[in-house]
C-alpha positions as CSV (number, residue, x, y, z in Angstrom):
1,X,-6.1,17.5,-14.2
2,X,-4.3,11.7,-11.7
3,X,-1.2,5.7,-10.7
4,X,-1.5,-5.2,-7.1
5,X,-2.7,-7.6,-5.1
6,X,-2.7,-11.5,-5.0
7,X,-5.7,-12.0,-7.3
8,X,-4.3,-9.4,-9.7
9,X,-0.9,-11.1,-9.5
10,X,-2.4,-14.5,-10.5
11,X,-4.5,-12.8,-13.2
12,X,-1.6,-10.9,-14.6
13,X,0.6,-14.1,-14.5
14,X,-2.1,-16.0,-16.4
15,X,-2.5,-13.2,-18.9
16,X,1.2,-13.0,-19.4
17,X,1.5,-16.8,-20.0
18,X,-1.3,-16.7,-22.5
19,X,0.2,-13.8,-24.3
20,X,3.7,-15.4,-24.5
21,X,2.2,-18.7,-25.8
22,X,0.1,-17.0,-28.5
23,X,2.6,-14.5,-30.0
24,X,4.4,-15.8,-33.1
25,X,8.2,-15.6,-33.1
26,X,8.4,-13.3,-36.1
27,X,6.6,-10.4,-37.6
28,X,3.6,-8.4,-36.3
29,X,1.1,-10.8,-34.7
30,X,-2.6,-10.6,-35.4
31,X,-5.3,-10.8,-32.8
32,X,-5.9,-14.4,-32.0
33,X,-9.5,-14.4,-30.8
34,X,-12.6,-12.7,-32.0
35,X,-14.1,-10.0,-29.9
36,X,-16.1,-6.8,-29.8
37,X,-14.5,-3.4,-29.9
38,X,-15.8,-0.9,-27.3
39,X,-15.6,2.9,-27.6
40,X,-16.0,5.2,-24.6
41,X,-16.3,9.0,-24.7
42,X,-18.4,11.3,-22.6
43,X,-20.7,14.0,-23.9
44,X,-19.2,17.5,-23.9
45,X,-20.3,21.1,-23.0
46,X,-18.6,24.1,-24.5
47,X,-19.2,27.9,-24.2
48,X,-19.3,30.3,-27.1
49,X,-15.8,31.6,-27.8
50,X,-14.2,28.8,-25.7
51,X,-13.1,25.2,-26.2
52,X,-13.8,21.9,-24.4
53,X,-11.7,18.8,-24.3
54,X,-12.9,15.3,-24.6
55,X,-11.2,11.9,-24.9
56,X,-11.8,8.6,-26.7
57,X,-10.9,5.3,-25.1
58,X,-11.0,2.1,-27.2
59,X,-10.6,-1.4,-25.9
60,X,-11.6,-5.0,-26.9
61,X,-14.2,-6.9,-24.9
62,X,-13.1,-9.6,-22.4
63,X,-11.4,-12.6,-24.0
64,X,-10.0,-10.6,-26.9
65,X,-6.2,-10.0,-26.9
66,X,-4.9,-7.2,-29.1
67,X,-1.3,-7.7,-30.0
68,X,1.5,-5.1,-30.1
69,X,1.6,-3.4,-33.5
70,X,-2.1,-4.0,-34.4
71,X,-3.4,-0.8,-36.0
72,X,-6.4,1.1,-34.6
73,X,-8.3,3.7,-36.7
74,X,-10.6,6.2,-35.2
75,X,-12.8,8.5,-37.4
76,X,-14.6,11.6,-36.1
77,X,-17.5,12.8,-38.3
78,X,-17.5,16.6,-38.3
79,X,-20.7,17.1,-40.3
80,X,-22.8,18.6,-37.5
81,X,-20.0,20.0,-35.3
82,X,-19.0,22.4,-38.2
83,X,-22.2,24.3,-37.5
84,X,-20.9,25.5,-34.1
85,X,-17.1,25.4,-34.4
86,X,-14.1,23.3,-35.1
87,X,-12.6,20.1,-33.9
88,X,-8.9,19.2,-33.5
89,X,-7.5,15.9,-32.2
90,X,-4.2,14.4,-31.4
91,X,-2.2,13.1,-28.4
92,X,0.8,10.9,-27.7
93,X,0.8,7.8,-29.9
94,X,-1.7,9.1,-32.4
95,X,-1.4,10.6,-35.9
96,X,-4.4,12.6,-37.1
97,X,-5.4,14.3,-40.4
98,X,-8.5,15.9,-41.9
99,X,-10.2,14.0,-44.8
100,X,-13.2,16.0,-46.0
101,X,-15.8,16.0,-43.2
102,X,-13.9,13.4,-41.2
103,X,-11.0,13.6,-38.8
104,X,-9.0,10.4,-39.1
105,X,-6.6,9.2,-36.4
106,X,-4.3,6.2,-36.3
107,X,-2.5,4.5,-33.5
108,X,-1.0,1.1,-32.6
109,X,-1.7,-1.2,-29.6
110,X,1.3,-1.4,-27.2
111,X,3.0,-4.6,-25.9
112,X,0.3,-4.8,-23.2
113,X,-2.5,-4.8,-25.8
114,X,-3.5,-1.3,-24.8
115,X,-4.5,1.6,-27.1
116,X,-3.5,5.1,-26.1
117,X,-6.3,7.6,-25.2
118,X,-7.1,10.0,-28.0
119,X,-7.7,13.6,-26.9
120,X,-9.9,15.9,-29.0
121,X,-10.9,19.5,-28.6
122,X,-14.0,21.3,-29.7
123,X,-13.7,25.1,-30.1
124,X,-17.0,26.9,-30.3
125,X,-17.4,30.1,-32.3
126,X,-18.3,33.2,-30.4
127,X,-21.6,33.3,-32.2
128,X,-22.5,29.7,-31.5
129,X,-26.2,29.7,-30.3
130,X,-26.7,28.9,-26.7
131,X,-28.5,25.6,-25.8
132,X,-27.8,24.1,-29.3
133,X,-26.9,20.4,-29.5
134,X,-24.9,18.7,-32.2
135,X,-23.7,15.1,-32.8
136,X,-20.1,14.0,-33.1
137,X,-20.1,10.4,-34.3
138,X,-17.0,8.3,-33.6
139,X,-16.1,5.1,-35.3
140,X,-13.2,2.8,-34.2
141,X,-11.9,0.0,-36.4
142,X,-9.3,-2.7,-35.8
143,X,-8.6,-6.1,-37.4
144,X,-11.9,-6.0,-39.2
145,X,-13.9,-5.2,-36.1
146,X,-15.6,-1.8,-35.6
147,X,-17.6,0.0,-32.9
148,X,-19.4,3.4,-32.8
149,X,-20.1,6.0,-30.2
150,X,-21.9,9.3,-30.8
151,X,-20.9,12.2,-28.5
152,X,-23.4,15.1,-28.0
153,X,-21.8,18.5,-27.9
154,X,-23.9,21.1,-26.1
155,X,-23.4,24.9,-26.2
156,X,-23.9,26.6,-22.8
157,X,-23.1,29.7,-20.8
158,X,-19.6,30.2,-19.4
159,X,-18.2,30.4,-15.9
160,X,-14.9,29.8,-14.2
161,X,-14.5,28.0,-10.8
162,X,-11.3,28.6,-9.0
163,X,-9.6,27.1,-5.9
164,X,-6.1,27.0,-4.4
165,X,-3.6,25.0,-6.5
166,X,-2.0,23.2,-3.5
167,X,-2.5,22.7,0.2
168,X,-0.2,21.0,2.8
169,X,-1.2,18.8,5.7
170,X,0.7,16.4,8.0
171,X,-0.2,13.5,10.3
172,X,1.3,10.6,12.1
173,X,0.4,7.1,10.8
174,X,-2.9,6.1,12.3
175,X,-4.0,9.7,13.1
176,X,-6.9,11.7,11.9
177,X,-6.5,14.8,9.7
178,X,-9.0,17.5,8.7
179,X,-9.2,19.2,5.3
180,X,-11.0,22.4,4.2
181,X,-11.2,24.0,0.8
182,X,-12.4,27.2,-0.9
183,X,-14.1,27.8,-4.2
184,X,-14.6,31.1,-6.1
185,X,-16.9,31.9,-9.0
186,X,-14.7,34.0,-11.3
187,X,-17.4,34.1,-14.0
188,X,-19.7,37.0,-14.8
189,X,-22.9,35.4,-13.6
190,X,-24.2,33.4,-10.6
191,X,-23.7,29.6,-10.7
192,X,-26.3,27.4,-9.2
193,X,-25.0,24.0,-8.0
194,X,-21.4,22.8,-7.6
195,X,-19.9,19.4,-7.0
196,X,-16.7,18.5,-5.1
197,X,-14.7,15.3,-5.9
198,X,-11.7,14.1,-3.9
199,X,-9.4,11.3,-5.0
200,X,-7.4,10.1,-2.0
201,X,-4.3,8.0,-1.8
202,X,-5.2,4.5,-0.4
203,X,-3.4,5.4,2.8
204,X,-6.0,8.2,3.4
205,X,-9.7,7.3,4.0
206,X,-12.7,9.6,4.3
207,X,-14.3,9.3,7.8
208,X,-17.2,11.7,7.7
209,X,-21.0,11.3,7.6
210,X,-22.2,14.4,5.8
211,X,-25.6,13.7,4.2
212,X,-24.7,15.5,0.9
213,X,-21.5,13.4,0.5
214,X,-21.0,9.9,-0.8
215,X,-18.0,7.6,-0.5
216,X,-17.1,4.0,-1.1
217,X,-13.8,2.1,-1.0
218,X,-12.1,2.5,-4.3
219,X,-14.0,5.5,-5.5
220,X,-13.7,9.3,-5.1
221,X,-15.5,11.2,-2.4
222,X,-18.3,13.1,-4.0
223,X,-20.2,16.0,-2.3
224,X,-23.1,17.9,-3.9
225,X,-23.9,21.5,-3.0
226,X,-27.2,23.0,-3.9
227,X,-25.7,26.4,-3.7
228,X,-25.7,29.6,-5.8
229,X,-22.2,31.0,-6.1
230,X,-22.2,34.8,-6.6
231,X,-19.6,36.2,-9.0
232,X,-16.4,37.2,-7.3
233,X,-17.3,35.6,-4.0
234,X,-15.1,32.9,-2.3
235,X,-16.9,30.1,-0.4
236,X,-15.4,27.8,2.3
237,X,-16.6,24.6,3.9
238,X,-18.9,25.1,6.8
239,X,-16.7,22.5,8.7
240,X,-13.7,20.5,7.6
241,X,-13.8,17.0,6.0
242,X,-12.3,14.3,8.4
243,X,-9.9,11.7,7.1
244,X,-8.1,8.8,8.8
245,X,-4.7,7.6,7.9
246,X,-3.5,4.0,7.9
247,X,-0.9,2.9,10.5
248,X,1.1,1.1,7.8
249,X,2.3,4.5,6.4
250,X,6.0,5.3,6.7
251,X,7.4,8.4,8.2
252,X,8.5,11.0,5.7
253,X,6.3,9.7,2.9
254,X,4.4,12.5,1.0
255,X,1.1,11.4,-0.8
256,X,-0.9,13.6,-3.1
257,X,-4.7,13.7,-3.1
258,X,-6.7,15.4,-5.9
259,X,-9.5,17.8,-5.0
260,X,-11.6,19.2,-7.8
261,X,-14.7,21.5,-8.2
262,X,-17.3,21.0,-11.0
263,X,-20.3,22.9,-12.1
264,X,-23.5,20.8,-11.6
265,X,-23.9,20.6,-15.4
266,X,-20.4,19.4,-16.1
267,X,-20.7,16.8,-13.4
268,X,-24.1,15.5,-14.7
269,X,-22.2,14.3,-17.8
270,X,-20.0,12.2,-15.6
271,X,-22.9,10.7,-13.7
272,X,-24.8,9.8,-16.8
273,X,-21.9,8.0,-18.5
274,X,-19.4,7.0,-15.8
275,X,-16.4,5.1,-17.1
276,X,-15.4,4.1,-13.5
277,X,-17.4,3.1,-10.5
278,X,-19.1,5.9,-8.6
279,X,-20.1,5.7,-4.9
280,X,-23.5,4.2,-4.0
281,X,-26.6,6.4,-3.9
282,X,-26.9,6.1,-0.1
283,X,-25.6,9.3,1.4
284,X,-24.1,9.9,4.9
285,X,-26.4,10.0,7.9
286,X,-25.0,13.2,9.5
287,X,-25.6,16.9,9.0
288,X,-25.1,18.8,5.8
289,X,-21.7,20.2,4.6
290,X,-22.6,23.7,3.4
291,X,-21.3,26.5,1.4
292,X,-23.9,29.4,0.9
293,X,-27.3,28.5,-0.6
294,X,-29.4,30.5,-3.6
295,X,-30.6,30.0,-8.9
296,X,-29.2,30.2,-12.5
297,X,-29.0,28.8,-16.0
298,X,-26.8,25.9,-17.1
299,X,-23.0,26.7,-16.9
300,X,-19.9,24.9,-18.1
301,X,-16.5,25.7,-16.6
302,X,-14.3,27.2,-19.4
303,X,-11.0,27.0,-17.6
304,X,-10.6,23.7,-15.7
305,X,-6.9,24.3,-15.0
306,X,-7.7,26.3,-11.9
307,X,-10.5,24.3,-10.2
308,X,-8.5,21.6,-8.6
309,X,-6.2,21.3,-5.6
310,X,-3.3,18.9,-5.0
311,X,-3.6,18.1,-1.3
312,X,-0.1,17.0,-0.2
313,X,-0.1,15.0,3.1
314,X,3.2,14.3,4.8
315,X,3.4,11.4,7.2
316,X,5.3,12.3,10.4
317,X,5.9,10.1,13.5
318,X,8.5,7.5,14.1
319,X,8.0,4.8,11.4
320,X,10.6,5.4,8.7
321,X,12.1,2.9,6.3
322,X,15.7,2.3,5.1
323,X,16.2,0.7,1.7
324,X,19.5,-0.8,0.7
325,X,20.8,-1.7,-2.7
326,X,21.7,-5.4,-3.1
327,X,24.7,-6.4,-5.3
328,X,26.3,-9.7,-6.3
329,X,29.5,-11.1,-7.6
330,X,30.7,-14.1,-9.7
331,X,33.8,-15.6,-11.3
332,X,33.8,-16.4,-15.0
333,X,35.9,-17.0,-18.1
334,X,35.4,-15.3,-21.5
335,X,32.5,-16.9,-23.2
336,X,30.8,-17.9,-20.0
337,X,27.3,-17.0,-19.0
338,X,26.8,-16.1,-15.4
339,X,23.8,-15.3,-13.3
340,X,23.8,-12.4,-10.9
341,X,20.9,-11.6,-8.5
342,X,20.6,-8.0,-7.5
343,X,17.9,-5.8,-6.1
344,X,16.6,-3.9,-3.1
345,X,16.3,-4.8,0.6
346,X,14.0,-3.1,3.0
347,X,15.7,-2.8,6.4
348,X,12.6,-1.4,8.0
349,X,11.0,-0.7,10.2
350,X,8.3,0.8,7.9
351,X,6.8,-0.8,4.8
352,X,8.0,0.4,1.4
353,X,5.2,0.5,-1.3
354,X,7.2,-0.5,-4.3
355,X,4.6,0.7,-6.8
356,X,5.2,4.3,-5.8
357,X,8.8,4.2,-7.1
358,X,9.3,4.2,-10.9
359,X,11.8,2.9,-11.3
360,X,12.5,1.1,-8.0
361,X,16.0,-0.1,-8.9
362,X,18.6,1.1,-11.5
363,X,21.5,-1.1,-12.8
364,X,24.7,-0.5,-14.8
365,X,25.9,-3.6,-16.5
366,X,29.6,-4.5,-15.8
367,X,32.1,-3.6,-18.6
368,X,32.9,-6.4,-20.9
369,X,29.6,-8.3,-20.3
370,X,26.3,-8.3,-22.1
371,X,22.9,-8.9,-20.5
372,X,21.4,-11.8,-22.4
373,X,18.5,-12.6,-20.1
374,X,16.7,-9.8,-18.4
375,X,13.8,-10.3,-15.9
376,X,10.3,-9.0,-16.6
377,X,9.8,-5.6,-15.1
378,X,13.3,-4.4,-16.1
379,X,13.7,-2.1,-19.1
380,X,16.6,-0.5,-20.9
381,X,17.5,2.9,-19.4
382,X,17.2,5.1,-22.5
383,X,17.1,8.6,-21.3
384,X,17.0,8.2,-17.5
385,X,13.3,8.5,-17.3
386,X,10.7,5.7,-16.8
387,X,9.4,3.8,-18.8
388,X,12.5,3.6,-21.0
389,X,12.6,0.5,-23.3
390,X,10.5,-2.7,-23.3
391,X,10.3,-5.2,-20.4
392,X,12.9,-8.0,-20.6
393,X,14.8,-6.5,-23.6
394,X,18.5,-7.8,-23.6
395,X,21.6,-6.0,-24.7
396,X,21.4,-2.6,-22.9
397,X,24.2,-1.1,-20.8
398,X,21.8,0.2,-18.1
399,X,18.4,-0.9,-16.8
400,X,15.5,0.4,-14.8
401,X,13.3,-2.0,-12.9
402,X,9.8,-1.6,-11.4
403,X,8.7,-3.2,-8.2
404,X,6.5,-6.3,-8.2
405,X,3.4,-6.5,-6.1
406,X,2.4,-3.9,-3.5
407,X,5.3,-3.5,-1.2
408,X,8.5,-4.7,0.4
409,X,8.0,-5.6,4.1
410,X,10.7,-5.1,6.7
411,X,13.7,-7.4,6.1
412,X,12.3,-8.4,2.7
413,X,14.4,-8.4,-0.5
414,X,13.1,-7.7,-4.0
415,X,15.4,-9.7,-6.3
416,X,16.1,-9.4,-10.0
417,X,18.1,-12.1,-11.7
418,X,20.2,-11.2,-14.8
419,X,22.2,-13.5,-17.0
420,X,25.4,-11.9,-18.3
421,X,27.6,-13.2,-21.2
422,X,31.2,-12.5,-20.6
423,X,32.7,-11.0,-23.8
424,X,36.1,-10.0,-22.5
425,X,37.6,-10.2,-19.0
426,X,41.2,-9.5,-18.0
427,X,40.6,-8.0,-14.6
428,X,38.0,-7.4,-12.0
429,X,35.1,-5.4,-13.5
430,X,32.1,-3.8,-11.8
431,X,28.6,-2.6,-12.5
432,X,26.3,-0.8,-10.1
433,X,22.9,-1.2,-8.4
434,X,21.3,2.0,-7.1
435,X,18.0,2.7,-5.3
436,X,16.4,6.1,-4.7
437,X,13.3,5.6,-2.6
438,X,11.3,8.6,-1.3
439,X,11.9,9.2,2.5
440,X,14.8,6.7,2.7
441,X,16.6,7.2,5.9
442,X,20.2,6.2,5.0
443,X,21.5,7.1,1.6
444,X,24.9,5.5,2.4
445,X,23.6,2.0,1.5
446,X,21.7,3.0,-1.7
447,X,24.5,1.8,-4.0
448,X,26.0,-1.7,-4.3
449,X,28.3,-3.3,-6.8
450,X,27.9,-6.1,-9.4
451,X,31.4,-7.7,-9.5
452,X,32.7,-10.1,-12.2
453,X,36.1,-11.6,-11.4
454,X,38.4,-13.7,-13.7
455,X,38.0,-17.4,-12.9
456,X,40.8,-18.9,-10.9
457,X,42.9,-21.7,-12.5
458,X,40.8,-24.8,-12.8
459,X,37.7,-22.8,-12.1
460,X,34.8,-21.7,-14.2
461,X,31.7,-19.6,-14.1
462,X,30.1,-19.3,-10.6
463,X,30.2,-17.5,-7.3
464,X,33.6,-16.5,-6.0
465,X,34.8,-16.9,-2.4
466,X,33.5,-13.5,-1.2
467,X,34.7,-11.5,1.7
468,X,31.2,-10.6,2.9
469,X,31.5,-7.0,1.8
470,X,28.5,-7.1,-0.4
471,X,25.0,-6.9,0.9
472,X,24.0,-10.2,-0.7
473,X,26.3,-12.5,-2.7
474,X,26.4,-16.0,-4.2
475,X,24.3,-18.7,-2.5
476,X,22.9,-16.2,0.0
477,X,20.6,-14.9,-2.7
478,X,18.6,-18.1,-3.0
479,X,17.9,-18.3,0.7
480,X,17.0,-14.6,0.8
481,X,14.7,-15.1,-2.2
482,X,13.0,-18.0,-0.5
483,X,12.6,-16.0,2.7
484,X,11.3,-13.0,0.8
485,X,8.7,-15.2,-1.0
486,X,7.6,-16.6,2.4
487,X,7.3,-13.1,3.9
488,X,5.4,-11.9,0.9
489,X,2.9,-14.8,0.9
490,X,2.3,-14.4,4.7
491,X,2.4,-10.6,4.7
492,X,0.1,-9.9,1.8
493,X,-2.7,-11.7,3.5
494,X,-3.0,-9.0,6.1
495,X,-1.8,-6.3,3.7
496,X,-4.8,-6.9,1.4
497,X,-7.1,-5.9,4.2
498,X,-5.8,-2.3,3.8
499,X,-4.5,-2.5,0.3
500,X,-4.1,0.4,-2.0
501,X,-7.3,1.5,-3.8
502,X,-6.5,1.8,-7.5
503,X,-8.9,4.5,-8.6
504,X,-8.6,5.2,-12.3
505,X,-11.3,7.8,-12.4
506,X,-11.3,9.7,-15.7
507,X,-11.7,13.4,-15.1
């Protein structure tokens, strides 16, 4: 089934400073402050002969910093679940094994102090009695601190809601767009009550007033239908859902919005134990968005792979953006350390949301030099795919860099300063800076060079007398960085009024 603002920037900076100050120089660090461990996992419905997937999320309470390498143990007690079926667990970053009536899983916190999400699956036997309820106790332990959560697994009847996998829309920045959807009950029996959720990109905002729909900035749109869906029948909205688009969007950008259908019983589990904010209880003041009204027993959707739609919206109009790679050059002798400032420049006229591009910038280090100081946000390019290595890791031959903040405004440069040690240098050597931004209008300026020249007699490390052929070189970098910082400080004030909503709703 779906990933920066000023306050977040200050908060992130403070957290990073605290982290850097607290981590010892050698070995695996221990947690430095006491805190409570928290375990989140929703209750689960499963049908006889089918399986249901749940997840376990573990984190420390505010004020507790978990260090990279700290071990986390999660135990699932299978004593009761064995009466209806079997449990398996495992996902990226986890190792799991059966120990008697326990399923034990082990992971480590990453460099950001985050634990990976643990996925587990309950497979019910075909003879599992309907309406039975069993307990699945979960215990998480780390650095001597533990927490528990008991998941209730219920056995219910089966159904299968289906909808179109994709739909395509288009709109100019600032225009309105209308969305419709269909849902089909592919199960054997009628299903009473369905729920629609829609997670929109921050550039797309719900503008309707249907009384059975609720919406709030930063949360998904949620519409309840007190409807009985007959088997084999396809239902459509009585009228389309209206959405507005922000004028800041750039032409050619494609954003994906996730639409999903739920049975009323599956959605009730989300409402009872939400891990993310849900819209307020106050509904719209207009008419009702309808399907076709009718009454049935509890149902759980046994195939959730076909009940959601990716709504792809392409921005048209005349507000594109051209991004250019920024190179640099310097003169040096063997043994010198030189600084080069490279990056991306937005030539406008549209805004480039830097967080959409992972990575935003790629670099190839010049031959005969070694990167000894690497900016935060840049990682070694291991296999060409983000996230690659760790932030700020020196010594790689190629790097991928993420974009800071929310976006690059027209004529703003996003700089990255690298310090290179010159190991050998008998001639002019070059590296490369490349950018590949979605909907970029001019690919001819998407590559620039990092040039290292042998120092002239009597000279040393520093900027050469350039010929102006590079996008930004030498001292021009500092003025551009200053201007970029000023634009960012001024621009973000207005930008935050319509900033991206970072919904991390767990489906």
